[in-house]
N, C-alpha and C positions, 0 to 999 in steps of 0.2 A: 289439389287438382282444380282446374277451372270448371265452371258450370256450363261450358259450351256443350250444347246437346249433341253436336256432331260426333264428339269422341267419347261420349259416355258408353257407347256400345262396345268398346274394346275389351278384350278378354283379360288384359293385364294393365297394371298401372304404368309399366314401362312403355307400352304402346301409346297410352294417353299422353305421356310426357314427350315422346317423339313427335306425336301429332301436334302438340302444343308448341314445341320448338319450331317446327316448320310453319305453323300459323303465324308465329311472331316474325319469322324471316319474311314471309309473304307480305305481311302488313308493313314491315319496314321498307321493303322494296316499293310498295304502293306509295308510301309517304315520300320516299326519296324521289320517285318519278314525278309526283305532284309538285314537290318543291322545285325540281328542275324546270318543269313547265311554267310554273308561276313566275319564277325569277327570269326565265328566258323570255316570257311574254312581256314583262316589264322592260327588259333590255331592248326589245324591238322598237320602243318609242324613240330611241335616239340612234341616228345613223352611226355614231361613233362606237356603239356597243353591239352592233348587229352580228359581228363575228362571234362574240361571246354568247349571244342569244342563240345563234345557230348551233353552237357546240352544246349548250344546255338542252336544246331540243333533241339533239342526237343522243345525249346521255339519258334523257327521259325515255326516249324510244327504246334504248337498250334495256333499261330497267323493265319496261313493259314486255319486252321480248323474253326476259329471264323469268318473269312471273310463272308462266305455265311449266317451265322446267322445274321450278320448286315443287310443284304438285307431282310431277313425274318422279322426281328423286324421292319425295316423301313416300309415294305409293310403293316404290321398289324397296325402300328401307323398311316400311311396315310389313311388307310381304316376307322379308327375310327374318323378321323377329320370331323367335319360338313362342308358341302358345302352350298353355297347360295341356298335357296329354301327348304332346309331340315327343318323339324320341329325343333323348338328351336332356330332359328336365324342363324346368320352368324359367330358364334364364330370360332376362329382360334388357339386354343391351341395345 
C-alpha cells in the first residue's frame, strides 16, 4: 500500500486500493491534459498548425472537465464497498 496519508484512514485494504486506483487515474488525466496544452501551445506558433492546436486545447479542456467526475465516481465506489461489521461480511471488491 502507498504511504499517501489521505487513504490510510480506510477501514479495509480494499478501500485503500480502490482509492489508489482512482488517484492514479486522476493523475493520468492531469498529465494528459498538461501534455495536450503544451503541445497545443507550441503548435499555435505556426499558422499552418493552428487547427491541430485548437483541437489539442479542446482535448485538454475535456480532460480537465473529466477530472472532477473521477472524484465523484470514486466517492460513490467507496461508499458502496462493505466495511467490517456490515451485514454480509468483510468483502473488499
